[in-house]
N, C-alpha and C positions, 0 to 999 in steps of 0.2 A: 540727337535726333533719334526718335524711336524706330523700331522695326516697321511699325505700321506706316509711319511717315515715309520711310525709305521706300516702302512698297508703293504707296499712293503716288509719290512724286518721282518714282524711279526713272521714268523716261526723260524727264527734263533734267534730272540730276546727271544723267549721262552726258549732257552737253558740257563740254569743257568750259564754256563761258559762264555756266551757272554752277554746276557741281554742288556739293554739300554746303559749301560756304555761301553760295548764292541762295540756296534754299533757306538757310538760316536768316539771311537778310529779308527774304520774302516773309518769313514767319514773324519777324519783328516789325514789319512795315505797317503803317496806318494810313489808309487812303480814304479821301472824301470823294464819293461819287455823287455829283450834283445832277439829279435827274434819273428816274427809273423807267424811262420809256424805251424808244427805239434804239438809241445808242447805249443807254444805261443797262439795258438787258444783256447784250453780249459782253460789255465791259465787266459788269459785275459777275456774270457767270464764269468768264475765263479767269478773272482775278481770284475768285473763290476757288475755282478748280486748281489754280496754280499754287494755292496755299498762302496768299497774302493774309497776314495774321489778324487784321482788323479792317473791316469795311464799314464806313458810315454812309448809308444811302439816304438821300434827302429828296423828298417829292411830296407835294401837297395833294396831288390829284387822285381821283378814283379810277379804277379800271373801267373802260367802256368798250362796247363792241367794236367801235371804230379803231381801237388800239391794236386789235388782235392780228392784223396783217403783218405787224412788224415787232411788237413788244412781246418777245418770246418767253419772258418770265411768267406769263399769265395764261390761264385757261378760260374757256367760256364761262365756267361757273364762278370765276373771280369777279365778274362784273359787279360794280358797286362797292367793291372792297378798296381800301386805301393801298395805293401802289407800294409805298415805302415799307409798310408792315408786311404786306403780302410777299414782296420781294425778299425781305429778311427771312421769312419762314421758308421760302423756296431755297434760298442760298444755304440756310442752315442744314437743310436736308441733303443738299449737294455735298457740303463739306462741314460736318459737325465739329471739326478740329479747329475751326477759326471762329472769331467773334464777329457778329453782324449787328449793326445798330440801324434800325429803320426809323427815320424821323419824318413825321408828317408836318412839314413846314414849308412856307414860302421863303425863298432866299431874299433877304432885305438888307439895306445898309446897316440896320440895327443888329442883325444876327450873323452876318456872313463871316465875321472874324471868329466868333464862337464856334461856328460850324467847322471851320478849318483848323481850329485849335488842336494841337497835338498830332496833326496829320503831316506826312512827309511829301504828299502829292495830292493835287487836285485834278480830278477828272471831270471835264466839261461834257455833260450829256444833256444840255439844255436845248430848248427850242425857241428861246427868245434872247435878244441881245441885251436887254436891260439886266437880266440875271448874269449873262456872260461877262458884261463889263464889271459887275460887282465882284465876280470871281477873279477876274483879271486884277482888279485893284487889291483884293485881299492877298492874292499870290505875290504881288509886288511888295506890299507892306510887310508881309510875314516871311518873305523870301522863300516861298514854297513853289517848286516847279508846277506848271499848269499845262495839261494836255488838252488842246482844243480839237473838237471834231464837229463837222457840220454836214448836212445832207440835203439834197433836193432832187426829187425824181430818181433818176439812175446815176446821179452825180454826187460826189462828196469830196471833202478835203480834211486834212488834219495837220497839226504841227505841235511841236513841243516848245514851250516858253520857259526859259530859265531866267528868272529875275536878275537884272544887272548884267546879263551876258547876251541876251537875244532880244529881238524885237518883241514887243508885247502885243496883245490882241488889238489895242487901239492903233498901233502902228500899221497893222494889216488892214483893219476895218475902222477907219477914223469915225465913221458915222454908221448908225444901225440902219439896215434895210427896213422898209415899211412893213409893219406886221401883216401877216397873211396866213391862210391855211396852206401849208406847204405840201405838195404832192410827194409821196414817198413810196417806192417799192421796198418791201420789207428786207429783201436781200441787200439793198444798198446800206441800210442801217447795220446789217450784219458785217459787211465788208469794213466799213469805217470804224465801227465799235470794236471789232476784233483787232484792227490795226492799232487803235488807241490802247487796248489792253496789252498788246505786244510792246508798245512803247513804254508802258508803265513797268512791265517786267524788266525790260532792258534798263530803264533808269534805276530801278531798285537794286538790281544785281550787278550793274556795270557792264552788261553784255552789249557788244555792238556799238553802232553810232546812232545817236538820237537825231530826230528831225529838228535840230536846232538851227534857226534861221533858214529853214527849208519848209515850204508849204507843199505837201504832197497832195495832188489832186487825182481823182478817179473819175473816169468817164465810162459808165457802164454800157453806153450805146456802142462805143467803139472798142470797149475792153482795153483801155489804155490808161496808164498812169503817167503823170507828168510832174516834174519837180520845178517849183518856182523859188528862186533865191529871194529872200527877204532881208531887209536891213532895218535896224532901229531908226525911227524917225527922230532926228535931233530936236524937233519942235513938238514932239508928242507930249500932251499935257499929263500923261500918266507916268511915263518911264524915262523922260529925258533927264530928269534930275538923277535917277539911279545910274545912268550911263556916265553922267558927268562926274559923279562920285567915284565910279570905277576908274575913270580916266585920271 
C-alpha cells in the first residue's frame, strides 16, 4: 500500500476489523452496481470513497430534472446526459485511484450474466422488480452475494443474500408489486443506499455481521429500524434446489 493510499484511507484502516489487510481486500474487489439513481448514488459514492478497486455502474437512463431530489451524483447541468457515464466521470474525480466502468445498458436475461462476470458482489439499486429478479437469478447461478435495497416515501428496507445459505429475493418477494411511480424523499435513498454500501464493505473485509436472513426495515416517519427474520422458502422456484444441494 502506498503512502497516498494510507493517507486517503487512514481513518477506516484504524478500524481493527478493517486494517491494512481489509483495505487490500477492498482494493482487489470488483463490484457491480445495478442502477445509478437514488440508491446507486450513495452506494457508488461510498464504495468509491472506501477504495473498492473496480466499480461497474450499469444504467440506461438519462438524467432528468425529476431525479435531482435524490440522485446526488448529478447536477442541474447534467440533464440529458447518460447516468452511467456521468456517474463514472464523477466517481473518477472522487477517487482517481480506482477503476470505474459506466455501461449504458438495460439489464436483460441476455446480458445479466456478462454484467456480473468477474464481480464478487452485486449491489441492487434498481427501481423495478423485473430487473431485480434477473439480478437475483444471476447471483444464484454465479454464486455471487447480492445486496438488496428498496425505498418508498420515508420507508426502506435492505438485506444481504448469500446464495445457498440465505433466503433469496424470490423467497422474500414471491411476486412483484404492480409498477408505479414511487414517491421518495431523497434522504430515504441516502439512508438505505448508505447502509447497502456499509454491508458491501463488511462483506468484502469480513468486518461485523451481515444482514443474512434478516430484512432490516427503516421507518423515517417514526425514526425506527426493525429487523424481520426471513427463511428460505423450500418451494421457491429460484433457490430451493440450491438449498437442497447444500443439505
